[in-house]
C-alpha positions in Angstrom: -27.8 -49.4 47.5 -24.4 -50.5 49.6 -25.8 -49.5 53.1 -27.9 -52.5 52.6 -26.0 -54.7 51.3 -27.1 -58.5 51.8 -30.0 -56.9 54.0 -33.7 -56.5 53.4 -33.1 -52.9 52.7 -32.0 -53.7 49.1 -33.1 -56.8 45.9 -31.0 -59.8 46.6 -30.7 -62.5 43.8 -28.9 -65.7 44.2 -28.1 -68.2 41.3 -26.2 -71.9 40.8 -25.2 -73.5 37.4 -23.8 -76.8 36.9 -23.1 -78.2 33.6 -21.6 -80.9 31.8 -20.0 -80.9 28.0 -18.8 -83.5 26.5 -18.4 -84.7 22.7 -22.0 -86.0 22.2 -24.2 -84.6 25.2 -24.1 -82.3 27.5 -26.7 -80.7 30.1 -27.0 -78.0 32.9 -29.2 -77.5 36.1 -29.6 -73.8 37.1 -31.2 -72.2 39.9 -32.3 -69.4 41.2 -33.8 -67.5 43.9 -34.5 -63.6 44.0 -36.5 -61.5 46.3 -39.6 -60.0 45.0 -40.0 -56.4 44.5 -42.7 -54.0 43.1 -41.8 -51.8 40.1 -40.5 -48.7 42.8 -37.8 -51.3 44.0 -39.5 -52.2 47.2 -39.4 -55.2 48.5 -42.6 -57.3 48.4 -42.8 -60.6 50.9 -41.7 -63.5 49.3 -38.8 -64.7 46.4 -39.1 -66.5 43.2 -37.2 -69.6 43.0 -36.7 -71.0 39.2 -35.2 -74.2 38.3 -33.6 -75.0 34.9 -32.7 -78.3 33.2 -31.1 -78.0 29.5 -29.6 -80.7 27.2 -28.5 -81.8 24.3 -27.7 -85.2 23.0 -25.8 -85.8 19.8 -25.6 -89.7 18.7 -23.0 -91.1 16.6 -25.9 -93.4 14.5 -25.8 -92.7 10.8 -29.4 -90.8 10.1 -30.7 -90.1 13.7 -31.0 -86.5 14.8 -29.6 -84.5 17.8 -31.6 -83.8 20.5 -32.2 -80.8 22.5 -34.3 -80.1 25.6 -35.5 -77.7 27.9 -37.5 -77.3 31.2 -37.6 -74.4 33.4 -40.3 -74.2 36.7 -40.6 -70.7 38.8 -42.1 -70.7 41.7 -43.4 -66.7 43.7 -44.3 -67.4 47.2 -45.4 -64.2 47.3 -48.0 -64.1 50.0 -50.6 -62.7 48.3 -50.1 -65.2 45.6 -53.0 -67.6 46.8 -53.6 -69.8 43.5 -51.2 -70.1 40.2 -48.0 -69.4 42.4 -46.2 -72.0 39.4 -45.4 -71.3 36.0 -42.9 -73.9 33.8 -41.7 -73.6 29.9 -40.6 -76.9 28.1 -39.1 -77.2 24.6 -38.0 -80.0 22.8 -35.9 -80.0 19.1 -34.4 -82.3 16.9 -31.9 -81.6 14.0 -30.8 -83.6 11.1 -27.4 -81.8 10.0 -27.2 -84.3 7.2 -30.6 -84.6 5.2 -30.0 -84.1 1.6 -28.1 -81.1 0.7 -28.8 -79.8 3.8 -29.9 -79.6 7.5 -33.5 -80.1 8.6 -35.3 -79.5 12.1 -38.3 -79.7 14.0 -39.5 -78.4 17.2 -41.9 -78.0 20.0 -42.4 -75.8 22.8 -44.5 -73.5 25.3 -45.4 -70.4 23.3 -45.1 -68.6 27.0 -44.8 -69.1 30.6 -48.0 -71.4 31.7 -49.7 -71.7 35.2 -49.7 -74.6 37.3 -53.6 -75.2 36.9 -53.6 -74.5 32.8 -52.6 -76.0 29.7 -50.0 -74.5 27.9 -50.1 -72.9 24.5 -47.6 -74.5 22.2 -45.4 -73.4 19.7 -44.0 -75.7 16.4 -41.8 -75.1 13.7 -40.2 -77.3 11.0 -37.2 -75.6 9.2 -34.8 -76.9 6.2 -31.3 -74.8 5.7 -29.7 -75.8 2.7 -26.7 -74.0 0.7 -28.1 -72.5 -2.4 -25.5 -71.3 -4.2 -21.6 -70.3 -3.0 -22.2 -67.6 0.0 -25.6 -68.2 0.0 -28.1 -70.0 2.3 -31.9 -70.7 2.2 -33.8 -71.9 5.2 -37.5 -72.1 4.7 -39.7 -72.4 7.8 -42.7 -73.1 8.9 -44.5 -71.9 12.1 -47.6 -72.6 14.2 -48.8 -70.7 17.7 -51.5 -72.4 19.5 -53.6 -69.4 21.3 -56.6 -69.1 23.9 -60.2 -67.7 24.0 -61.1 -66.1 20.8 -58.2 -65.5 19.7 -57.3 -67.2 16.3 -53.8 -69.3 16.4 -51.3 -68.3 14.0 -49.4 -69.8 11.2 -46.7 -68.6 9.2 -43.7 -69.2 6.5 -40.5 -67.7 6.6 -37.7 -67.2 3.9 -34.9 -66.5 5.5 -31.8 -65.9 3.7 -27.9 -65.4 4.7 -25.4 -63.9 2.6 -21.5 -64.7 3.3 -18.8 -62.5 1.2 
């Protein structure tokens, strides 16, 4: 809507990010502010603010993993929201690039956004990726997802195969 640019007639969103990417580590800090709207693009009360911090560290130490992490927080200040107006996500991962003949990795994180007054449902994974033969990489993976209420937790095994010609 050109007639309402930067007015209450449109849905405005602002964002910014500052990042550093070095040889052994990197970090980014992100921020966004988005006006709330309904499915018919009608403005609702308030804004949603999001803040995220993500990073990695790859030490130059033998047998030490690289580490990656992230956390995000969202706050909805809609006047109709009186409880659970803040949600969060998180993850942390470890990866050993030279583990035997391949790469070993493990991670944990939140399965979905979790409200400020609730427990986070978590996900876990462990994988090992290795060259099976020239041009063929195999990656077996095991994962688990926590579920709430009467829904059973999920566990699975995946075998990913990559071909390169």
